[in-house]
N, C-alpha and C positions, 0 to 999 in steps of 0.2 A: 834785295838788291835792285837798283833801278830808281824810279821815281815815286817814293812811298811817302803819303801824308797821314800815316797813322798818328794817333795820339800815344802818349805814355801808357795811358790806362789800356787801350786797344792792344797795344804790344804786350803788355802783363797779361791781358785776357787771352791772346794768342799763344803764350806759352802752355797756358791749360790745354787750348785747343789741339795743339801739336802733340802734346802727350796722349791725349785720346784719340789722336787720328782724324779729327774733325776738319779736314783740310780745306773744305769751302769756307770756313770762319776766317782762314788767313788770306782770302783773296777778294773779301768785300770792302777791303779799305780803300780810300781814294788813291788814285795814282795808276802807274804802270809799272808791274815789278815782277821779280821772281822771288820765290820763297825757297829757302833751303833749312830743312829741320835736321838734326842729327841728334840721337840720344845714346849713342855709344853702341847700339847694336844694330841700327839701320840709318841710313841716310835717305832723307826724301826730298825730292826736287820737284818743286810745283810750278806749272806754267799756268797762266790765267785762263780765264774761261774761255775767251776767244783765241788763245794761242798767239797773241801778237808778240809776247815775249818768249821766243821758240827755245825749246830744250831739245837738244840732239844726244842720242845714245849709240854705242856700237857695242855689241857683245862679242868677246873672245872666249875661248875655253876657260882662262884664268879668272876674267872678271869683266865688269861692266863699266865702260868709260862713258863719261858725259861730257857736254859742253854747251855753252849757249852759241856756239860757232860753229857750223857744219865744217867750214873750211879748216879750222883749227883742229878739230877732231879728226878729220881725214888726214890732216899732216901727221897728227901723233900716231895713228893707228896704220898708217900706209894705203888708205883705202884710194882705190882708183876711181876716174871719172865713171859714171853710169850713163853712158850714151844715150839709152832709151829715155831716160828720165830727163835729160837735158833737152832732147828733142821734143818730148810731151810739153816741157814747160814753154819752149819757143812756139810750138804750134798753138796750144791751148793754154795761154797764160791766165786766162780769167776763170779756168776750170780745173781748180786744185784737186778735185776727185779723181782727175785722171792719173796722178802720182801718187795719191792716198799719203802715206806717211814717208814715202821715199824722197830722198834729196838728189843733188846732182853727184853724189858719191855713193859708189856701191857698199851696201852695208849699213851706212849710216842713215839711222830713222830718225823721224822727228816725233816727239810726243804730241799726241792731240791735244787740243784745247779742252779744259776741264778735266784733266787727268794729272796724276803724280806718278813720278818713277820713283819706286822704292828699291833700294839697293842693300842686301845684307852684308855682313862682314866677311862672308864666302864669295862676294862678289857677284852673286846671283841677283836677278832683278826681277821685279813683278810691276804691272801697270796697273792702277786703279782709277776709275772714273769717279770723281768726287762731287760732280754736279751735273745731273741728267738734265736734259733738255725739258723745260717747262711749256705748258700750254696755257696761256693766259687770255682773257679777253681783250679786245683792242683798248678799252679804256685803262684797264689794269697795266697793260704793257706801255701805253703811251705815259702814264703816271710815274712807272718805274724808270722810263729811259730819261723823261724830263729830269727825275731827281738825282740820277746817275750822272746826267751832263751837268747840272748845276754844281753838283759837289766837285766833279773832274775839273771843271774850269774855275770855280772859285779857289780851290786850293792852289792851283798854278799860279792864279793873279795874285794871290796873297803872298805867295813864295817869291814871286818876280821881282826885281829891281828896276828892270826895263822890259816891258812885255810887248811883244811884236805878233804878228800874226799874217798867214797868207788871207788874202781877201778877194776872191777870184770871181764873184758874183753868184756863186752857185750856194746851193742849200747847206752843204757842210761847214764849209769856212764861214759864210754869213751868219749861221746860227751861234758858232762859238763867238765870234767876235762881238754879236750882239749880247750874248749872254755876259761876256767879260766886262763889258762897258756898262751895259745895263744892271743886271743882277749883282755883279761883283763890285761894280762901281770903280773900275780899272781905266787907266790911260793906256791906249793901244796904239801903236803906230801900225797900220794896216796896210799891205802893199797888195797892188793889182797888176797884173801883166797886161799891158796895153799894147798887145800886138797889131801892129798895122795891118798885117796881111789877113788877120782873123775876120770871118763875116759873121760870127755868132754876137750875141747881145750882152756878153758878160759884163763888159765895162760899163755899160749903161744900168746893168741891175746892181752893180756893185756901187756905183755914184748914188743912186737912188737910195741903197740901204743906208750909205753913209751919210746923207744929207742931215743935217742939224742933229747929230748925235753926240750928245756929251762925252767927251772923252777920247772919241775916235778921230785920230789924224790920219787921213786917206792920202796914199801916194800912188800915183801910176807910174809905172817903169816901163820903158821901151828899150828894147834892145835889138837894134837893126841886123845884127850879126848872130842873134840866137836862133838858129835854125835847128830843124831836126837833124841828130847825128852830128852837130857840130862839136868840136873840142872833146871827142870822145877819148882821146888820148890822154888828156888831162883829167879825166873823170877818176875819182877814187874807186877803186875796185870794190865789189859787193860780195857778201858772203855766199849767196846765192843768184843765179840768174835773175836779172832784175828787168822785167820788160818795159820799164818806165825809162830805163838808161839813156834812151835816145833824145830825152828831153833834158838831159842833165844841164848843158849850156843855156837852156832857157830859163830853168829852175835856180840856177846858181846866179844869174844875171839879176832876176828880180827880188831876190833876198840879200844882194849887196847892201841896199839901204838900212836893212835891220842889222847887218853887221856893223855898219858906220855908226847906227844909233846906240850900240852898247848892248844889244840885246843878250839877255840871260835866261829868257824864256821865250819859245816861239811856238805859236799854234798854228796847225796846219789842218784844214778839213779835208778827210779821206775816208771813203769806206762806206758812206750811207747806201750807196747804190748796191754795195757788196750785202750790207747787213738788212737792208729792208726791201730790196727787189728780189724777185724770183731767180733763182740760179738759172744759167743760160741753157744747163743741159734739158730743161723743161721742153725746149724745141724739139728735140731728138724724141721725146715721148710723144708729142703732138705728131710728128712725122710718122712714127711708128703706129700711131693710131689712126692714120689717114685722116687726121682732122686739120688739114692744111689750112683751110680758110679760117678756121677757129684758132 
């Protein structure tokens, strides 16, 4: 379930992998998706390696409930708000280790990335890790990351009728758009938020990257009313507290041209800082070791 670009051959091979419990074989296809495998005796619910397709579960004496929505699951089982978890998310939104597998709802837990939730017919569950962290050299890691990004962008570009993308001028979105127009050979409408009050150089970087790029149609979007915290009463509610909600009006404004364009697939760059940079809690380790200058 989700956006999966597996071939028919891969799906057939996946049946054999599911029967033998080789869960990692079901998560390596291009796309972003969940896998649910049932064989009559157990139901296995698999999230992706990074946990971007969340799986939530709640255990009662009778059974284990699961859902891809924490809020829907909390409504089903009558879970109350977990005020400590909500507070931690508001205070430390970029440090997920603070809440571990907790959610905004008491007793509703999140399956870690790279794990599978296995529920038997008696309602009991177990959690298995299907892919342990690997240690690769820089060269190997860079090659694997490039291969994965090329496959991910190409599969989406080929499936799109009209492809659009964020184009902030940063590393994330710029890389995806240039892969889509270059490696995949797609036509892309790329939009940049040209905030007149901003003092950074994002727009200049975006214009430089877009210059003379075949297939890239670049649009600058300005919204004078797109301020922080504007229009929050009109914002859609999210499943978990979302620290970026303050910029909802800004994001909605510069994506309107994509809607008018008839976009059916939209690329957005996000997460490279989280994926490739050191987690912020290293600062606490430095402070504890009295290594302030370092």
